[in-house]
C-alpha positions as CSV (number, residue, x, y, z in Angstrom):
1,M,-5.3,16.0,-3.2
2,I,-6.0,12.8,-1.2
3,Y,-3.5,11.0,0.9
4,L,-3.8,7.2,0.7
5,I,-1.8,5.5,3.4
6,D,-0.4,1.9,3.3
7,A,-0.7,1.2,7.0
8,S,1.3,-2.1,7.2
9,V,4.6,-0.4,6.2
10,Y,4.4,1.9,9.3
11,V,2.9,-0.6,11.7
12,F,5.7,-3.2,10.9
13,R,8.3,-0.5,11.0
14,A,7.3,0.5,14.6
15,W,7.0,-3.2,15.6
16,H,10.6,-3.8,14.6
17,S,12.2,-0.5,15.6
18,L,10.6,0.5,18.9
19,P,11.4,-1.3,22.2
20,P,9.0,-4.1,23.2
21,D,8.8,-2.8,26.7
22,I,6.3,-0.1,25.5
23,T,3.2,-1.7,27.0
24,D,-0.3,-0.9,28.2
25,R,-1.5,-1.0,31.8
26,D,-2.0,-4.8,31.5
27,G,1.5,-5.4,30.2
28,N,0.4,-6.0,26.6
29,P,3.0,-4.7,24.0
30,T,1.9,-1.5,22.3
31,Q,5.0,-0.4,20.4
32,A,3.5,-0.9,17.0
33,L,0.4,0.9,17.9
34,Y,2.3,3.8,19.4
35,G,4.7,4.1,16.5
36,F,1.8,4.1,14.0
37,A,-0.2,6.6,16.0
38,C,2.7,9.0,16.1
39,F,3.3,8.5,12.4
40,L,-0.3,9.2,11.4
41,S,-0.6,12.2,13.8
42,D,2.7,13.7,12.5
43,L,1.6,13.3,8.9
44,I,-1.7,15.0,9.5
45,E,-0.1,17.8,11.4
46,R,2.6,18.4,8.7
47,R,0.3,18.3,5.7
48,Q,-3.2,19.1,7.1
49,P,-4.8,16.9,4.4
50,R,-8.5,17.6,3.6
51,H,-8.9,14.1,2.3
52,V,-7.1,11.1,3.7
53,A,-7.7,7.3,4.1
54,V,-5.7,4.4,5.6
55,A,-5.7,0.9,4.1
56,F,-4.9,-2.2,6.2
57,D,-4.2,-5.8,5.2
58,E,-6.5,-8.5,6.5
59,S,-6.5,-10.9,3.6
60,H,-3.7,-13.1,5.0
61,G,-4.2,-16.4,3.2
62,S,-7.9,-15.7,2.4
63,G,-7.7,-13.3,-0.6
64,F,-8.2,-14.0,-4.3
65,R,-4.5,-14.1,-5.0
66,H,-4.0,-17.0,-2.6
67,R,-6.7,-18.9,-4.5
68,L,-5.0,-18.2,-7.8
69,Y,-1.6,-19.3,-6.5
70,P,-1.6,-21.0,-3.1
71,P,2.2,-20.4,-2.6
72,Y,1.6,-16.6,-2.8
73,K,3.3,-15.0,0.3
74,A,3.5,-18.5,1.9
75,N,7.2,-17.8,2.6
76,R,6.2,-15.2,5.3
77,E,5.9,-16.1,8.9
78,P,2.4,-15.3,10.3
79,A,2.2,-12.2,12.5
80,P,2.3,-13.0,16.2
81,E,-0.8,-12.5,18.2
82,A,0.6,-9.4,19.9
83,L,1.1,-7.7,16.5
84,R,-2.3,-8.7,15.2
85,R,-3.9,-7.2,18.3
86,Q,-2.1,-3.9,17.6
87,F,-3.3,-3.8,14.0
88,A,-6.9,-3.8,15.2
89,L,-6.0,-1.0,17.7
90,C,-4.4,1.0,14.9
91,R,-7.7,0.9,13.0
92,E,-9.5,2.1,16.1
93,F,-7.0,5.0,16.4
94,C,-7.7,6.1,12.8
95,R,-11.4,6.4,13.6
96,H,-10.7,8.4,16.8
97,I,-8.4,10.8,15.0
98,G,-11.0,11.4,12.2
99,V,-9.5,9.3,9.4
100,A,-11.4,6.8,7.2
101,E,-9.9,3.3,7.4
102,F,-10.4,0.2,5.2
103,A,-9.7,-3.5,5.2
104,S,-10.9,-6.6,3.4
105,Q,-10.7,-10.4,3.7
106,E,-10.7,-10.6,-0.1
107,Y,-8.5,-7.7,-1.3
108,E,-5.2,-6.4,-0.1
109,A,-4.5,-2.9,1.1
110,D,-2.9,-2.2,-2.3
111,D,-6.2,-3.0,-4.0
112,L,-8.2,-0.8,-1.6
113,I,-5.7,2.1,-2.3
114,G,-5.9,1.5,-6.0
115,T,-9.7,1.5,-5.9
116,L,-9.9,4.7,-3.8
117,A,-7.3,6.3,-6.0
118,R,-9.4,5.7,-9.1
119,R,-12.6,6.9,-7.5
120,C,-11.0,10.1,-6.1
121,R,-9.5,10.9,-9.5
122,D,-13.0,10.5,-11.0
123,D,-14.1,13.0,-8.3
124,G,-11.4,15.5,-9.4
125,L,-8.6,14.8,-6.9
126,S,-5.0,14.0,-7.4
127,V,-3.4,11.3,-5.3
128,T,-0.5,11.0,-2.9
129,V,0.3,7.3,-2.1
130,V,2.1,7.1,1.2
131,S,4.2,3.9,1.3
132,R,7.6,2.5,0.6
133,D,6.3,-0.6,-1.2
134,K,7.4,-0.5,-4.8
135,D,4.2,-2.4,-5.9
136,L,2.2,0.8,-5.2
137,A,4.2,2.8,-7.7
138,Q,2.1,1.3,-10.5
139,L,-0.8,3.5,-9.3
140,I,0.9,6.8,-9.9
141,A,-0.6,8.8,-12.7
142,P,0.4,12.3,-14.0
143,G,-0.2,14.8,-11.2
144,D,0.1,12.1,-8.4
145,V,2.9,11.6,-5.9
146,Y,4.5,8.5,-4.4
147,W,5.7,9.5,-0.9
148,D,8.2,7.4,0.9
149,Y,7.5,9.0,4.3
150,S,10.1,7.2,6.2
151,D,12.9,8.4,4.0
152,G,11.3,11.8,3.3
153,V,11.4,11.3,-0.4
154,E,8.7,12.0,-2.9
155,Y,8.4,10.9,-6.6
156,N,6.1,12.3,-9.2
157,Y,4.9,10.3,-12.2
158,E,8.0,11.2,-14.4
159,Q,10.4,10.2,-11.6
160,I,9.0,6.7,-11.0
161,A,10.9,5.2,-13.9
162,Q,14.1,6.7,-12.6
163,R,13.5,5.2,-9.2
164,F,12.1,1.8,-10.1
165,G,13.4,1.2,-13.6
166,V,10.1,1.3,-15.5
167,P,7.1,3.8,-15.7
168,P,4.1,3.1,-13.5
169,E,1.9,1.5,-16.1
170,R,4.5,-1.1,-16.8
171,M,5.4,-1.9,-13.2
172,A,3.0,-4.9,-12.8
173,D,4.4,-6.6,-16.0
174,Y,7.9,-5.8,-14.9
175,Q,7.3,-7.5,-11.6
176,A,5.7,-10.4,-13.3
177,L,8.7,-11.0,-15.5
178,R,11.4,-10.7,-12.8
179,G,9.4,-12.2,-10.0
180,D,9.1,-10.9,-6.4
181,A,10.8,-12.9,-3.7
182,V,9.1,-10.9,-1.0
183,D,5.7,-12.0,-2.1
184,N,6.8,-15.4,-3.4
185,V,5.9,-14.6,-7.0
186,P,8.3,-16.8,-9.2
187,G,8.4,-14.8,-12.4
188,V,10.2,-16.1,-15.5
189,P,13.4,-18.2,-14.7
190,G,16.5,-16.4,-15.8
191,V,14.9,-13.0,-16.1
192,G,16.2,-10.6,-13.5
193,P,15.6,-6.9,-12.9
194,K,17.9,-5.7,-15.7
195,T,16.4,-8.0,-18.3
196,A,12.8,-7.3,-17.2
197,A,13.5,-3.5,-17.4
198,A,15.0,-3.9,-20.9
199,L,12.0,-5.9,-22.1
200,M,9.6,-3.3,-20.7
201,G,11.6,-0.6,-22.3
202,L,11.1,-2.3,-25.7
203,F,7.5,-3.4,-25.2
204,A,4.6,-1.6,-23.5
205,S,3.0,-4.7,-22.0
206,L,3.2,-8.5,-21.7
207,D,0.7,-8.7,-24.6
208,E,3.1,-6.7,-26.9
209,L,6.1,-8.7,-25.7
210,F,4.6,-12.1,-26.5
211,A,3.3,-10.8,-29.8
212,G,6.8,-9.7,-30.9
213,L,9.3,-12.1,-29.3
214,D,11.5,-12.1,-32.4
215,A,12.4,-8.4,-31.7
216,V,13.8,-9.5,-28.3
217,R,17.0,-10.7,-29.9
218,A,17.9,-7.1,-30.7
219,L,18.4,-6.2,-27.1
220,P,22.0,-5.8,-25.9
221,L,21.7,-8.5,-23.2
222,R,23.9,-11.5,-22.4
223,G,22.2,-14.7,-23.5
224,V,19.6,-12.8,-25.5
225,A,19.5,-15.5,-28.3
226,A,17.9,-18.0,-25.9
227,L,15.6,-15.4,-24.3
228,P,12.6,-15.7,-26.8
229,Q,12.3,-19.4,-26.3
230,R,12.6,-19.1,-22.5
231,L,9.8,-16.6,-22.6
232,R,7.6,-18.8,-24.8
233,L,8.1,-21.7,-22.4
234,H,7.1,-19.6,-19.4
235,R,4.3,-17.5,-21.0
236,E,1.6,-19.0,-18.9
237,A,3.6,-18.4,-15.7
238,A,4.3,-14.8,-16.7
239,Y,0.6,-14.1,-17.1
240,L,-0.2,-15.9,-13.8
241,A,2.4,-13.7,-12.1
242,R,0.9,-10.6,-13.5
243,S,-2.5,-11.5,-12.1
244,L,-0.7,-11.5,-8.7
245,T,1.3,-8.3,-9.2
246,R,-1.4,-6.1,-10.8
247,I,-3.3,-4.0,-8.3
248,V,-7.1,-4.2,-8.5
249,C,-8.7,-0.8,-8.9
250,D,-12.3,-1.8,-8.7
251,A,-12.6,-3.6,-5.4
252,P,-16.1,-3.6,-3.9
253,I,-15.1,-1.6,-0.8
254,D,-18.6,-0.2,-0.4
255,D,-19.6,-3.5,1.1
256,T,-16.4,-4.4,3.0
257,A,-15.1,-1.1,4.4
258,P,-15.4,-0.9,8.2
259,G,-15.9,2.2,10.2
260,S,-18.2,5.2,10.0
261,V,-18.4,5.3,6.2
262,A,-19.2,1.6,5.6
263,S,-22.9,2.3,4.8
264,A,-22.1,4.9,2.1
265,P,-23.7,3.9,-1.3
266,R,-20.5,4.9,-3.1
267,I,-17.4,5.7,-1.2
268,G,-15.6,8.5,-2.9
269,A,-13.9,11.8,-2.2
270,D,-16.8,13.2,-0.2
271,H,-16.7,10.3,2.2
272,L,-13.0,10.6,2.8
273,R,-12.8,14.1,4.2
274,R,-10.8,14.2,7.4
275,R,-12.9,14.8,10.4
276,A,-11.9,16.6,13.7
277,P,-10.4,14.2,16.2
278,D,-12.6,13.0,19.0
279,L,-10.5,14.3,21.9
280,E,-12.5,12.5,24.6
281,R,-12.0,9.1,22.9
282,I,-8.3,9.8,22.1
283,G,-7.8,10.8,25.8
284,A,-9.3,7.5,27.0
285,F,-7.4,5.6,24.3
286,C,-4.1,7.0,25.3
287,D,-4.8,6.4,29.0
288,T,-5.7,2.8,28.4
289,H,-2.6,2.1,26.3
290,G,-0.1,4.1,28.4
291,F,0.8,6.8,25.9
292,G,0.9,9.8,28.2
293,T,-0.1,13.2,26.9
294,L,2.0,13.7,23.8
295,L,-0.6,12.3,21.3
296,Q,-3.4,14.0,23.2
297,R,-1.7,17.4,22.9
298,Q,-1.1,16.8,19.2
299,A,-4.8,15.7,18.7
300,A,-5.9,18.9,20.4
301,R,-3.8,21.0,18.0
302,L,-5.4,19.1,15.1
303,A,-8.8,19.7,16.5
304,A,-8.1,23.4,16.8
305,G,-6.9,23.5,13.2
306,S,-10.0,21.7,12.1
307,R,-12.2,24.3,13.7
308,A,-10.1,27.1,12.2
309,A,-10.5,25.6,8.7
């Protein structure tokens, strides 16, 4: 089993939930860094994963989705400098605690997670995706787990449809049809979650849907008579939206991944083994950022566990 962690969820959660008066010795805010460091340390101590990796988002405005559709995520306010600084420090903490971390200017964290998931399955590992972002549910295969760490809830492959309305392999098409206001993906006008779920219950993909639009009229939906024509009119928009909602699983992370594994010819399961924490660096890191001894003691326990294993 490999644990693939969507860092942004937990960095942003700490940024918004912890008091801003958590600062380093120079008065710089560190609440997001502290919250993320506690989250990652707790997860490792609870599960003792042999394989783990963390993916960060760095493609704000520069990735391939923005070139395909410039309004993509344009509704979001840019992260303040204090938060961007803490993201960089979160990546540094990952390296000190012995966890591989990845980011790209071209691909989002979702794509890096998707690529690592595919490679690790090829290497014989099942996958636990740690996030609460519904987009990542599309990556779950039989034997995998989607773990909403914050709520303490886990979903296997069979449970994804109960939680999100469609099975994993139809999630990208479902999102393309209904749109995604969070990411500024428009979808098909007049198609909401209920209609999109009904369509994906009848058809396995957008290709099958647009090849069999006449069958849409059989669905027990209000206004269904006009739905085939609406879909025809917005076919191109639906496919554009799917190019935004579908996670890339063949990103070239061998060339873009930072950290100690960046030079590996093919990053796979062997390169994602958790290493023992570097206690000296963690001690200096915690002193610099005003974290006291809690994280240092936890890192010491993790190091002792690594030696025992």
